C-alpha positions, 0 to 999 in steps of 0.5 A: 496831761499830767494828773493832779494826783501826780503833780500836786505837792505835799504842801498843796494836798495838806492845805486842801485837807486842812481847809476843807476837812481838818478845820471842819472837825475842829470847828464842830468840836468847838461848836458842839456845846453851844449847838447842844445848848441851843438845840442847833444844827451843824451844817457842813458844805460838801461838794458833788466832788465827794464821789470822786472828781478827776483833776481834783483828787485832794479836793474830792478826798477832802469832801468825801472826808467831810461827808464821812464826818457828817455821818459820824457826828450825826450818829455820835450826836444823835438826839443832842445836835442835828447834823446835815451836809449839803453838796452843791454842784458846779457853781459859777465862781472863780474857784476853778481859776484859783485852782488852776483849772479852766472849765472852758465852755462848761462854765456857762452851764455852772449854776450862778452863785446867787442861785446856788446860795438860794438853793443852799438856803432852802436845803438848810431850812429843810433840815434834810441830809445829805442834800445834793444841789444839782444841775437838773434840780436847778433847771427844773426849779426843784430842790434835790434831796439825795436821801439820808445819811 
């Protein structure tokens, strides 16, 4: 099987980075004045793929960049705007099919979308960062806090 890094076009890589990273940088910049005025929190949605993911190198790179953005903004905006990032694990959606990847039988153990949404809601309300929402935590019914930025 040919690797995604070798077979992805430059346009596909640019699109992935634009959607997952560049848009977040631009939105964060635009939202900052309102978040600061309201004492709000900027929440970024990453992915467990931010640590590196075979078959999805551009996606993994974009989510690693998003994690770095959260760390940078948290330092830069300290005392003015809270910044958090949550990293959902594999979720039962059509994302893999749209990306041209069939997870096969593994899809059966992916977290249902409605359960992941509930886990995200709880993680955001807890205002902890970074937060990894994993299989183990889903199966045991516990939130998964992976530490601090």
